[in-house]
C-alpha positions as CSV (number, residue, x, y, z in Angstrom):
1,X,-6.6,-174.9,10.2
2,X,-8.8,-173.1,7.9
3,X,-10.7,-175.1,5.3
4,X,-10.6,-174.0,1.7
5,X,-13.9,-173.7,-0.1
6,X,-13.0,-175.1,-3.5
7,X,-15.3,-175.0,-6.4
8,X,-16.0,-178.2,-8.0
9,X,-14.7,-178.3,-11.5
10,X,-16.4,-180.3,-14.2
11,X,-13.8,-182.2,-16.0
12,X,-16.1,-182.5,-19.1
13,X,-16.3,-178.7,-19.5
14,X,-14.2,-177.7,-22.6
15,X,-14.3,-173.9,-22.0
16,X,-14.8,-171.6,-19.2
17,X,-16.7,-169.3,-21.6
18,X,-18.9,-171.8,-23.2
19,X,-22.2,-170.2,-22.2
20,X,-21.1,-166.7,-23.3
21,X,-19.9,-167.9,-26.6
22,X,-23.1,-169.6,-27.5
23,X,-25.1,-166.5,-26.7
24,X,-22.8,-164.3,-28.6
25,X,-22.8,-166.6,-31.6
26,X,-26.6,-166.6,-31.6
27,X,-26.6,-162.8,-31.6
28,X,-24.1,-162.7,-34.5
29,X,-26.2,-165.0,-36.6
30,X,-29.3,-162.9,-36.1
31,X,-27.4,-159.8,-36.9
32,X,-25.9,-161.4,-40.1
33,X,-29.4,-162.4,-41.3
34,X,-30.7,-159.0,-40.6
35,X,-27.8,-157.5,-42.7
36,X,-28.5,-159.9,-45.6
37,X,-32.1,-158.9,-45.6
38,X,-31.3,-155.3,-45.6
39,X,-28.9,-155.8,-48.5
40,X,-31.6,-157.6,-50.5
41,X,-34.1,-154.8,-49.8
42,X,-31.6,-152.2,-50.9
43,X,-30.9,-154.2,-54.1
44,X,-34.5,-154.6,-55.0
45,X,-35.1,-150.9,-54.2
46,X,-32.2,-149.9,-56.5
47,X,-33.5,-152.3,-59.2
48,X,-37.0,-150.8,-59.2
49,X,-35.7,-147.3,-58.9
50,X,-33.6,-147.9,-62.0
51,X,-36.6,-149.3,-64.0
52,X,-38.7,-146.3,-63.0
53,X,-35.9,-144.0,-64.1
54,X,-35.5,-145.8,-67.4
55,X,-39.2,-145.6,-68.1
56,X,-39.4,-142.0,-67.1
57,X,-36.6,-141.1,-69.5
58,X,-38.3,-143.0,-72.3
59,X,-41.7,-141.4,-71.6
60,X,-40.1,-138.0,-71.6
61,X,-38.3,-138.7,-74.8
62,X,-41.5,-139.9,-76.6
63,X,-43.4,-136.9,-75.3
64,X,-40.9,-134.4,-76.6
65,X,-40.8,-136.1,-80.0
66,X,-44.5,-136.8,-80.4
67,X,-44.9,-134.4,-83.3
68,X,-42.7,-136.6,-85.5
69,X,-44.3,-140.0,-84.7
70,X,-46.5,-139.9,-87.8
71,X,-44.3,-138.1,-90.2
72,X,-43.2,-139.6,-93.5
73,X,-39.6,-139.5,-92.2
74,X,-40.6,-141.5,-89.2
75,X,-42.3,-144.1,-91.4
76,X,-39.4,-144.3,-93.7
77,X,-37.1,-145.1,-90.7
78,X,-39.3,-148.0,-89.8
79,X,-39.5,-149.6,-93.2
80,X,-37.7,-149.1,-96.5
81,X,-40.0,-147.6,-99.1
82,X,-40.2,-149.4,-102.4
83,X,-41.8,-146.5,-104.4
84,X,-41.9,-142.7,-104.2
85,X,-45.0,-140.8,-103.4
86,X,-47.1,-139.2,-106.1
87,X,-48.6,-135.8,-105.3
88,X,-50.7,-133.2,-107.1
89,X,-49.6,-129.7,-108.0
90,X,-50.4,-128.5,-104.5
91,X,-48.4,-131.3,-102.8
92,X,-51.5,-133.3,-101.8
93,X,-50.8,-137.1,-101.6
94,X,-52.4,-139.1,-104.4
95,X,-50.4,-142.3,-104.1
96,X,-48.2,-143.7,-101.3
97,X,-46.8,-147.0,-100.1
98,X,-48.0,-148.2,-96.7
99,X,-47.4,-151.3,-94.6
100,X,-50.2,-153.8,-94.7
101,X,-50.9,-157.5,-94.3
102,X,-52.1,-160.7,-95.9
103,X,-54.1,-163.0,-93.6
104,X,-53.1,-166.7,-93.8
105,X,-53.7,-170.0,-92.0
106,X,-51.4,-172.7,-90.9
107,X,-53.6,-175.8,-90.7
108,X,-51.1,-177.7,-88.5
109,X,-51.8,-175.2,-85.7
110,X,-55.6,-175.4,-85.9
111,X,-57.0,-177.2,-82.9
112,X,-60.7,-177.3,-84.0
113,X,-61.3,-176.8,-87.7
114,X,-65.1,-176.8,-87.4
115,X,-65.0,-174.1,-84.7
116,X,-62.6,-172.0,-86.8
117,X,-64.8,-172.2,-89.9
118,X,-67.8,-171.1,-87.8
119,X,-65.9,-168.1,-86.6
120,X,-64.8,-167.1,-90.1
121,X,-68.3,-167.5,-91.5
122,X,-69.8,-165.3,-88.8
123,X,-67.2,-162.6,-88.9
124,X,-66.3,-162.7,-92.6
125,X,-69.4,-163.7,-94.5
126,X,-67.8,-162.9,-97.9
127,X,-64.9,-165.4,-97.5
128,X,-65.2,-168.6,-99.6
129,X,-65.8,-170.9,-96.7
130,X,-66.1,-174.1,-98.8
131,X,-62.7,-173.4,-100.4
132,X,-61.1,-172.7,-97.1
133,X,-62.5,-176.0,-95.7
134,X,-60.8,-177.9,-98.5
135,X,-57.5,-176.2,-98.0
136,X,-57.7,-176.9,-94.3
137,X,-58.0,-180.6,-95.0
138,X,-54.9,-180.4,-97.3
139,X,-52.9,-179.3,-94.2
140,X,-50.9,-176.8,-96.3
141,X,-50.2,-173.2,-95.4
142,X,-52.5,-170.9,-97.4
143,X,-53.7,-167.3,-97.5
144,X,-57.4,-166.6,-96.8
145,X,-57.5,-162.9,-97.6
146,X,-55.0,-160.5,-99.3
147,X,-54.4,-156.9,-98.5
148,X,-56.4,-156.6,-95.3
149,X,-56.7,-153.2,-93.6
150,X,-56.2,-152.6,-89.9
151,X,-59.9,-153.1,-89.1
152,X,-59.9,-156.5,-90.7
153,X,-56.6,-157.4,-89.1
154,X,-58.1,-156.6,-85.7
155,X,-61.1,-158.7,-86.4
156,X,-58.9,-161.7,-87.4
157,X,-56.8,-161.1,-84.3
158,X,-59.9,-161.1,-82.1
159,X,-60.8,-164.6,-83.2
160,X,-58.1,-165.9,-80.8
161,X,-56.8,-168.4,-83.3
162,X,-53.0,-168.9,-83.2
163,X,-53.2,-170.6,-86.6
164,X,-54.1,-167.3,-88.2
165,X,-50.9,-165.6,-89.4
166,X,-50.3,-162.1,-90.7
167,X,-47.8,-161.6,-93.5
168,X,-46.5,-158.0,-93.7
169,X,-45.9,-156.3,-97.1
170,X,-45.9,-152.9,-98.7
171,X,-49.1,-151.9,-100.6
172,X,-49.8,-149.0,-102.8
173,X,-52.6,-146.8,-101.4
174,X,-54.5,-144.3,-103.6
175,X,-56.0,-141.6,-101.4
176,X,-58.7,-140.6,-103.8
177,X,-60.0,-144.0,-104.9
178,X,-61.5,-143.5,-108.4
179,X,-60.9,-139.8,-108.8
180,X,-57.6,-140.3,-110.8
181,X,-58.1,-143.8,-111.9
182,X,-57.4,-143.1,-115.6
183,X,-54.3,-141.1,-114.9
184,X,-52.5,-142.7,-111.9
185,X,-53.0,-146.3,-112.9
186,X,-52.0,-149.2,-110.7
187,X,-49.1,-151.4,-109.4
188,X,-49.1,-155.2,-109.1
189,X,-48.5,-157.1,-105.8
190,X,-44.8,-156.8,-106.4
191,X,-44.9,-153.0,-106.6
192,X,-44.3,-152.9,-110.4
193,X,-46.3,-150.3,-112.3
194,X,-48.8,-151.9,-114.7
195,X,-50.8,-148.8,-116.0
196,X,-51.0,-145.1,-116.0
197,X,-48.3,-142.9,-114.4
198,X,-47.3,-145.8,-112.2
199,X,-46.2,-147.7,-115.3
200,X,-44.8,-144.8,-117.4
201,X,-42.5,-143.7,-114.6
202,X,-42.0,-147.1,-113.0
203,X,-38.1,-146.8,-112.9
204,X,-38.2,-143.2,-111.6
205,X,-40.7,-144.1,-108.9
206,X,-38.5,-147.0,-107.7
207,X,-35.2,-145.0,-107.8
208,X,-33.7,-145.4,-104.3
209,X,-32.0,-142.0,-104.6
210,X,-35.3,-140.2,-105.2
211,X,-37.4,-142.0,-102.6
212,X,-37.5,-138.9,-100.4
213,X,-38.7,-136.7,-103.3
214,X,-42.3,-137.2,-104.5
215,X,-43.3,-137.2,-108.1
216,X,-45.4,-134.0,-108.6
217,X,-48.1,-133.9,-111.1
218,X,-49.8,-130.9,-112.8
219,X,-53.2,-132.1,-111.7
220,X,-55.3,-130.2,-109.1
221,X,-57.2,-132.5,-106.7
222,X,-59.8,-129.9,-105.9
223,X,-60.6,-129.0,-109.5
224,X,-60.5,-132.7,-110.5
225,X,-63.2,-133.3,-107.8
226,X,-65.4,-130.5,-109.1
227,X,-65.2,-131.5,-112.7
228,X,-65.7,-135.2,-111.9
229,X,-68.8,-134.4,-109.9
230,X,-70.4,-132.1,-112.4
231,X,-69.7,-134.5,-115.3
232,X,-71.2,-137.4,-113.3
233,X,-74.3,-135.2,-112.6
234,X,-74.5,-134.4,-116.3
235,X,-74.3,-138.1,-117.3
236,X,-77.3,-138.7,-115.0
237,X,-79.2,-135.6,-116.1
238,X,-78.9,-136.4,-119.8
239,X,-78.8,-140.2,-119.4
240,X,-75.5,-140.4,-121.3
241,X,-73.4,-143.6,-121.4
242,X,-70.2,-141.8,-120.6
243,X,-68.2,-138.6,-120.8
244,X,-64.9,-136.9,-120.6
245,X,-63.3,-133.6,-119.6
246,X,-59.9,-132.0,-120.0
247,X,-58.6,-128.8,-118.5
248,X,-55.3,-127.5,-119.9
249,X,-53.1,-124.4,-119.4
250,X,-52.9,-123.1,-123.0
251,X,-49.5,-121.4,-122.4
252,X,-47.5,-124.3,-121.1
253,X,-49.6,-127.5,-121.8
254,X,-50.0,-128.4,-118.1
255,X,-53.0,-130.6,-117.6
256,X,-54.9,-129.4,-114.5
257,X,-57.7,-132.0,-114.8
258,X,-58.4,-135.1,-116.8
259,X,-61.7,-137.0,-116.2
260,X,-63.0,-140.0,-118.0
261,X,-66.3,-141.6,-117.0
262,X,-67.2,-144.2,-116.0
263,X,-64.2,-144.6,-113.8
264,X,-63.2,-147.2,-111.2
265,X,-61.6,-147.5,-107.7
266,X,-58.0,-148.4,-108.3
267,X,-57.6,-149.5,-104.7
268,X,-59.8,-152.6,-105.5
269,X,-57.1,-153.9,-108.0
270,X,-59.9,-155.3,-110.2
271,X,-59.2,-156.4,-113.8
272,X,-61.1,-154.0,-116.1
273,X,-61.9,-155.3,-119.6
274,X,-65.0,-153.4,-120.6
275,X,-64.2,-150.8,-123.2
276,X,-66.4,-148.3,-121.6
277,X,-63.7,-147.8,-119.0
278,X,-61.0,-146.7,-121.4
279,X,-59.4,-143.3,-121.0
280,X,-61.6,-141.4,-123.3
281,X,-59.4,-138.3,-123.4
282,X,-56.1,-139.9,-124.4
283,X,-57.2,-143.3,-125.8
284,X,-60.6,-142.6,-127.2
285,X,-60.7,-141.9,-131.0
286,X,-63.6,-139.9,-132.3
287,X,-65.0,-137.8,-135.1
288,X,-65.4,-134.6,-133.2
289,X,-67.6,-132.7,-135.6
290,X,-68.0,-128.9,-135.8
291,X,-65.0,-128.1,-133.6
292,X,-63.0,-128.6,-136.8
293,X,-64.7,-125.6,-138.4
294,X,-62.4,-123.5,-136.2
295,X,-59.4,-125.1,-138.0
296,X,-61.0,-124.3,-141.4
297,X,-61.5,-120.6,-140.5
298,X,-58.0,-120.4,-139.0
299,X,-56.5,-121.5,-142.3
300,X,-58.6,-119.0,-144.3
301,X,-57.4,-116.2,-142.1
302,X,-53.8,-117.4,-141.9
303,X,-53.5,-117.8,-145.7
304,X,-55.1,-114.3,-146.1
305,X,-57.8,-115.8,-148.3
306,X,-60.4,-113.8,-146.6
307,X,-60.9,-111.6,-143.5
308,X,-63.4,-112.1,-140.6
309,X,-65.8,-109.7,-142.2
310,X,-65.5,-111.0,-145.7
311,X,-68.9,-111.9,-147.0
312,X,-69.4,-115.2,-148.7
313,X,-72.4,-114.7,-151.0
314,X,-75.1,-117.0,-152.2
315,X,-74.4,-119.9,-149.9
316,X,-76.7,-122.8,-151.0
317,X,-78.8,-124.8,-148.6
318,X,-76.9,-127.9,-149.6
319,X,-73.9,-129.0,-151.5
320,X,-73.6,-132.3,-153.4
321,X,-70.3,-134.2,-153.2
322,X,-70.2,-137.5,-155.1
323,X,-73.3,-139.3,-153.9
324,X,-73.6,-137.4,-150.7
325,X,-75.4,-134.2,-149.8
326,X,-74.0,-131.8,-147.2
327,X,-76.6,-129.6,-145.5
328,X,-77.1,-127.5,-142.4
329,X,-79.2,-128.5,-139.5
330,X,-80.6,-124.9,-139.2
331,X,-81.5,-122.5,-141.9
332,X,-79.1,-119.6,-142.3
333,X,-79.0,-116.4,-144.4
334,X,-77.7,-116.8,-148.0
335,X,-74.9,-114.3,-147.3
336,X,-72.6,-114.9,-144.3
337,X,-69.3,-113.4,-143.3
338,X,-66.4,-115.7,-142.5
339,X,-67.0,-114.9,-138.8
340,X,-70.7,-115.8,-139.1
341,X,-70.0,-119.1,-140.7
342,X,-68.2,-120.2,-137.5
343,X,-70.5,-118.4,-135.1
344,X,-73.6,-120.0,-136.7
345,X,-71.8,-123.3,-137.3
346,X,-72.7,-123.6,-141.0
347,X,-71.6,-126.9,-142.6
348,X,-72.1,-125.6,-146.2
349,X,-70.3,-122.4,-145.5
350,X,-67.3,-124.4,-144.0
351,X,-67.1,-126.5,-147.2
352,X,-66.9,-123.3,-149.3
353,X,-64.1,-122.0,-147.1
354,X,-62.2,-125.3,-147.2
355,X,-62.2,-125.2,-151.0
356,X,-60.6,-121.8,-150.8
357,X,-57.9,-123.3,-148.5
358,X,-57.2,-126.3,-150.7
359,X,-56.2,-129.8,-150.0
360,X,-52.5,-129.0,-149.8
361,X,-52.8,-126.4,-147.1
362,X,-55.1,-128.6,-145.1
363,X,-52.7,-131.5,-145.3
364,X,-49.9,-129.3,-144.0
365,X,-52.0,-128.1,-141.1
366,X,-53.0,-131.6,-140.1
367,X,-49.4,-132.7,-140.3
368,X,-48.1,-129.8,-138.3
369,X,-50.6,-130.2,-135.5
370,X,-50.2,-134.0,-135.5
371,X,-54.0,-134.4,-135.3
372,X,-53.9,-137.8,-136.8
373,X,-50.8,-139.1,-135.1
374,X,-50.4,-140.8,-131.7
375,X,-50.8,-138.2,-128.9
376,X,-47.8,-137.3,-126.8
377,X,-48.4,-137.6,-123.1
378,X,-46.8,-139.4,-120.1
379,X,-49.2,-142.3,-120.4
380,X,-49.1,-145.5,-122.5
381,X,-52.8,-145.6,-122.8
382,X,-53.1,-143.5,-126.0
383,X,-55.3,-143.9,-129.0
384,X,-54.2,-144.2,-132.6
385,X,-56.4,-142.0,-135.0
386,X,-57.5,-143.8,-138.1
387,X,-55.3,-143.3,-141.1
388,X,-56.6,-140.5,-143.2
389,X,-57.2,-141.3,-146.9
390,X,-57.5,-138.2,-149.1
391,X,-60.2,-139.6,-151.4
392,X,-63.0,-137.8,-153.1
393,X,-65.0,-135.4,-150.8
394,X,-62.4,-135.8,-148.0
395,X,-61.6,-132.1,-148.0
396,X,-65.2,-131.1,-147.9
397,X,-66.1,-133.4,-144.9
398,X,-63.0,-132.6,-142.9
399,X,-63.9,-128.9,-143.1
400,X,-66.8,-129.6,-140.6
401,X,-65.2,-132.4,-138.7
402,X,-66.4,-135.6,-140.4
403,X,-64.3,-138.3,-142.0
404,X,-61.4,-137.5,-139.8
405,X,-60.6,-138.9,-136.3
406,X,-58.5,-137.7,-133.4
407,X,-58.3,-137.9,-129.7
408,X,-59.8,-135.2,-127.4
409,X,-56.3,-134.5,-126.1
410,X,-55.0,-133.7,-129.6
411,X,-58.0,-131.5,-130.4
412,X,-57.6,-129.5,-127.2
413,X,-53.9,-129.1,-127.7
414,X,-54.5,-127.7,-131.2
415,X,-57.1,-125.3,-129.8
416,X,-54.6,-124.2,-127.2
417,X,-52.1,-123.2,-129.9
418,X,-54.8,-121.4,-132.0
419,X,-55.7,-119.0,-129.1
420,X,-52.4,-118.6,-127.2
421,X,-50.7,-116.7,-130.0
422,X,-50.1,-119.6,-132.3
423,X,-47.5,-121.6,-130.4
424,X,-47.9,-125.4,-130.2
425,X,-47.5,-126.8,-126.7
426,X,-46.8,-130.3,-125.5
427,X,-49.4,-131.5,-123.1
428,X,-48.0,-132.8,-119.8
429,X,-49.0,-134.3,-116.5
430,X,-45.6,-133.6,-114.8
431,X,-45.0,-130.4,-112.9
432,X,-41.8,-128.4,-113.3
433,X,-40.8,-130.1,-116.6
434,X,-38.7,-128.4,-119.1
435,X,-40.8,-126.4,-121.6
436,X,-39.6,-126.7,-125.1
437,X,-40.1,-124.1,-127.8
438,X,-42.3,-125.2,-130.6
439,X,-43.2,-124.0,-134.1
440,X,-46.1,-121.7,-134.7
441,X,-49.2,-122.9,-136.6
442,X,-50.8,-119.5,-136.9
443,X,-49.6,-115.9,-136.4
444,X,-50.5,-113.8,-133.4
445,X,-52.8,-111.8,-135.5
446,X,-54.8,-114.8,-136.6
447,X,-54.9,-116.1,-133.0
448,X,-56.3,-112.8,-131.9
449,X,-59.0,-112.9,-134.5
450,X,-60.0,-116.4,-133.6
451,X,-60.4,-115.5,-129.9
452,X,-62.7,-112.7,-131.0
453,X,-64.9,-115.1,-133.1
454,X,-64.9,-117.8,-130.4
455,X,-66.1,-115.3,-127.9
456,X,-69.0,-114.4,-130.2
457,X,-70.0,-118.1,-130.5
458,X,-70.8,-117.8,-126.8
459,X,-72.1,-114.3,-126.3
460,X,-73.8,-113.3,-129.6
461,X,-77.5,-114.0,-130.3
462,X,-76.6,-116.2,-133.2
463,X,-74.0,-118.3,-131.4
464,X,-74.4,-122.0,-130.5
465,X,-72.9,-121.9,-127.0
466,X,-74.7,-119.2,-125.1
467,X,-75.4,-121.5,-122.1
468,X,-71.6,-121.2,-121.3
469,X,-71.8,-117.4,-121.1
470,X,-71.1,-116.9,-117.4
471,X,-70.8,-113.3,-116.1
472,X,-67.3,-112.3,-115.6
473,X,-65.5,-115.2,-117.1
474,X,-65.6,-114.1,-120.8
475,X,-65.8,-117.6,-122.2
476,X,-65.3,-118.4,-125.8
477,X,-65.5,-121.8,-127.6
478,X,-66.9,-124.0,-130.3
479,X,-69.6,-126.7,-130.2
480,X,-69.4,-130.1,-132.0
481,X,-72.1,-132.7,-132.6
482,X,-71.1,-135.9,-134.4
483,X,-71.8,-139.5,-134.9
484,X,-69.5,-142.0,-133.1
485,X,-66.8,-143.4,-135.5
486,X,-67.6,-147.0,-136.3
487,X,-71.1,-146.9,-134.9
488,X,-73.4,-144.4,-136.4
489,X,-76.0,-145.0,-133.8
490,X,-73.9,-143.4,-131.2
491,X,-73.7,-139.6,-130.7
492,X,-70.7,-137.6,-129.5
493,X,-71.5,-134.1,-128.2
494,X,-68.5,-131.9,-127.5
495,X,-67.6,-128.3,-126.5
496,X,-64.1,-126.8,-126.4
497,X,-64.1,-123.6,-124.4
498,X,-61.3,-121.0,-123.8
499,X,-61.3,-118.4,-121.0
500,X,-60.9,-115.6,-120.4
501,X,-61.2,-115.1,-124.2
502,X,-59.4,-111.7,-124.4
503,X,-56.3,-113.2,-122.7
504,X,-56.7,-116.9,-122.6
505,X,-55.1,-119.0,-119.9
506,X,-57.2,-122.2,-120.0
507,X,-59.0,-124.5,-122.5
508,X,-61.7,-126.8,-121.3
509,X,-62.9,-129.8,-123.3
510,X,-66.3,-131.4,-122.5
511,X,-67.7,-134.5,-124.1
512,X,-70.9,-136.5,-123.5
513,X,-71.5,-139.9,-125.2
514,X,-75.0,-140.6,-126.3
515,X,-76.8,-137.9,-124.3
516,X,-80.6,-137.7,-124.4
517,X,-82.9,-134.7,-124.2
518,X,-84.0,-134.0,-120.6
519,X,-87.6,-133.0,-121.0
520,X,-87.9,-131.8,-117.4
521,X,-84.8,-129.5,-117.4
522,X,-85.6,-125.8,-117.6
523,X,-82.8,-123.6,-119.1
524,X,-82.2,-120.0,-118.6
525,X,-81.6,-119.2,-122.3
526,X,-80.7,-115.6,-122.8
527,X,-83.0,-114.6,-120.0
528,X,-85.9,-116.8,-121.2
529,X,-87.0,-120.0,-119.4
530,X,-87.2,-122.8,-122.0
531,X,-86.7,-126.5,-122.6
532,X,-84.2,-128.1,-125.0
533,X,-85.5,-128.2,-128.6
534,X,-82.6,-130.3,-129.9
535,X,-80.2,-133.0,-128.7
536,X,-77.1,-131.0,-129.7
537,X,-74.0,-130.1,-127.7
538,X,-75.3,-126.5,-127.3
539,X,-78.0,-128.0,-125.0
540,X,-75.9,-130.4,-122.9
541,X,-72.1,-130.2,-123.3
542,X,-72.2,-126.4,-123.3
543,X,-74.6,-126.4,-120.3
544,X,-72.1,-128.6,-118.3
545,X,-69.1,-126.5,-119.3
546,X,-70.8,-123.4,-118.0
547,X,-71.5,-124.9,-114.6
548,X,-67.9,-126.1,-114.3
549,X,-66.3,-122.9,-115.3
550,X,-68.4,-121.0,-112.8
551,X,-67.2,-123.2,-110.0
552,X,-63.5,-123.7,-110.9
553,X,-63.0,-120.1,-111.9
554,X,-62.3,-118.8,-108.4
555,X,-59.9,-121.7,-107.7
556,X,-58.0,-120.8,-110.9
557,X,-57.7,-117.2,-109.5
558,X,-59.6,-115.7,-112.4
559,X,-61.1,-112.6,-110.9
560,X,-64.6,-111.7,-112.3
561,X,-63.6,-108.1,-112.1
562,X,-60.0,-108.4,-113.2
563,X,-60.8,-106.4,-116.4
564,X,-63.2,-103.5,-116.4
565,X,-66.4,-103.7,-118.4
566,X,-65.1,-100.8,-120.5
567,X,-62.1,-102.7,-121.8
568,X,-64.3,-105.8,-122.5
569,X,-66.8,-103.7,-124.4
570,X,-64.0,-102.3,-126.5
571,X,-62.7,-105.7,-127.5
572,X,-65.9,-107.8,-127.9
573,X,-68.9,-105.6,-128.5
């Protein structure tokens, strides 16, 4: 009988496939872990790929729009403007709101007060350290410096003090510093206008509907710079205490330049109390002297009391009026024409002409021209001429510019009317304003005669303003030398010029306060090298005007050869 070989079975074995199952299970677990790892890698890869894609799109967008990053529209989208821009006649920015900061300290966050004070003293030596120390001890939040620029902000930031805070706010920035200080004015810390154009047009400048449209002025930054520089040089040359200049378009009253010296940097926000810093052109009130002789001659011609070539015979060397004696500075011939009285600037001759005109006619002229009223201009800083009392000798003294006060703005405006055909214009600082029709103060015929005489004041051998006779510009004008009203020790030297005299477009007023003779200055006086014999306007204000006209002429597009010499000879010689 065959024996069976039986395998011994372990009764404790739970499965015949135990060993295979365990091995398979191990393999599955490894595979599962491997799959999880791959999933994580894929997820991270997708995440980083997405970031790269996002940044790539952003960089591409910025690159394509780079040209707009610093535009006004871009700035306006980042913060809401509180005031409109102010620009000159060429669109150049004069005034604009920008984002800036105040620097402050929160004492509660200061870890080492002594160390902070040392840092501030080393980096900002002008800060009031003792005052800051006291405020730190009070443990109350306070400002250490207002209106800091980006450089200062970076310096504060570099101190590494978390207690230093930066308060953002909008500040008014004036791109030309002191160049337009007497015209533009300033705003306070709350962006309210407190002087100049900023105050006069405060509501318009804050009008939300107009924020995208700048307020355009008639001023020209380039011409303003030239006149400001030349006038500053003149003040130094003649050791004057101050000066002023006004350039006006005689046909529409637009003010192209207004300079008053000394001036000040309006970005500094300093309180100015010294009277020497007033706007001498609109607020200064002066006796302007012999420039009034032009008004006297204009009335004689307009009332047909005489013609330009009418001879006034036997003019005395002096005329007594009450207890006063009126004389001439220089000796003149006994017989002078009406034209020569103005060309030579004879005081006595002007008195004789004024008596022909009469008090009634002179009063009407002064009333029509508003010479003794408040000047009309888009500024609140205007002067009030002294009330004119028509007492004894008033007619006589007014005939040559004494005993009557006005502002340079009003005098220049009257001159503009006398030489533009007789039409009064309203002076303005605002471009594209509505031009109103005004009454005539003289006829076109009288205006033409006056231009002829004023040209002779400059180019004839007997004239008082030959230093302004620049080739090709055909300058005419009238000098004035007077004592300062209220202080007879002070001298005011003026010159009002018009150019080109045969067809005037511009009038330029120049004034120097208390000039002195420059003994070192050599003049080219009608081809002769000489020094100044007198301290009169013909030797300083006229000299300055000539230099200015020669430089601004090309900018004003006055071509030296616009008119042929033949036409000029026919009209003036």
